[in-house]
Residue, then its C-alpha position, 0 to 999 in steps of 0.5 A: m339471262n338474255f340471248l347474248a349471255h346464253l350464246c357466250l356461255a355455250n363457249g363455242d359449241s354450236g349445238l349448245m349455241l343453237g339450244g341457247l337461242f331456241g330455249d325461250f321458244v321451246r316449251g316442255r320435254r316433249a318438244l325437245r324431241a324435234f331437235p337433234e341431241p346436241v341442240r336438245q342439250g343446249i335447250v336443257l342447258h338454257r333452262y338450267i342457266d335460267k334456274c341458276t340465275d333466278r336463285s342467284p344471291v346476286i340477282k336476289k339482292l338486286r331485285p329489291r332495288f326496283s320500285r314496286e311498279f317495276r319489280r315484276y319485270a326486274g328479271i327482264i330488265i336485269d337480263l338486258a342490263f347484263d347483256h349490255e355489260l357483257a357486250i361492253n366487256w366482251w374481251r374479258y370473256m370471249p376471244g375475238s371481237l363481238e362483231r365477228f361473233d355476231l357474224e358467226v351466229r348468223d352463219l350458224l342460224r343460216d346453216n340450220t334454218g330448218l330447225v329455227p323456231e318461227k318466233l326466233t326468226g322474227f327476233m333475228q330479223y329485228a336483230d339484223r335491223h338494229g345491229l344486235f348483238s354488238a349494239y347492246r353496248e349502247e344503253d339506248i339500244v337496250l332501252q329500245a329492246l326493253t320497250g319492244i319486249g313490253t309491246r309483246l307482253s299480254r298485259p300493260n307494263p312499264l318497260h317503255r319507261v325503264s329509262e326513268i330508273w336506269p340512271e339510278l340502277a345502272p351503277e349497281f348493274k356493273p358490279a353485280f354482273r362482274q360478280f355474277f358472271p364468273q359464278i354462272q360460268a362455273e355453274v355451266l362448266d360443272w353442268r357440262q362436265r356432269n352431262s359429259t359423264i352421263t352421256g359418255s360424250 
């Protein structure tokens, strides 16, 4: 899942939201020690969500729909496509507007500046320039974001050409997201209940 989905799945818990944002920039168990426990749990939850997503039958069914050239990058494309669907349908899953949520995320990061990984700071500067996360409602913005991701990957890739396959795949992203997202919400709720029992919180 991409940033917006991880933030949504944190369900208003500030530690889990920060961990959801930090998860892609923190590697290994040892690195977790640099963060307070609530953020640490958020990073662990981020990793759990990614594992659940990878093994989801819905996602596995989508991947073969990509041509061979794009299949290696299907996970990245699906992540952004699902953030697009989440942004469009925000009212179904979260109270309040997505614009207000954007501001709350910025406030949360500002209040925790000392914890924010350097690479995330760079991404959020990009997000501010492009009006993310609410701008994920626009297909053109999602395609631009995929192009940007492609420029940061070490090997040549076709992410700058996703617009060529988007019209064919977009009608499949919508029902897949609506099937998948309640499932991952349930997975996260179960994880939080089990984690609460283990930690005694």
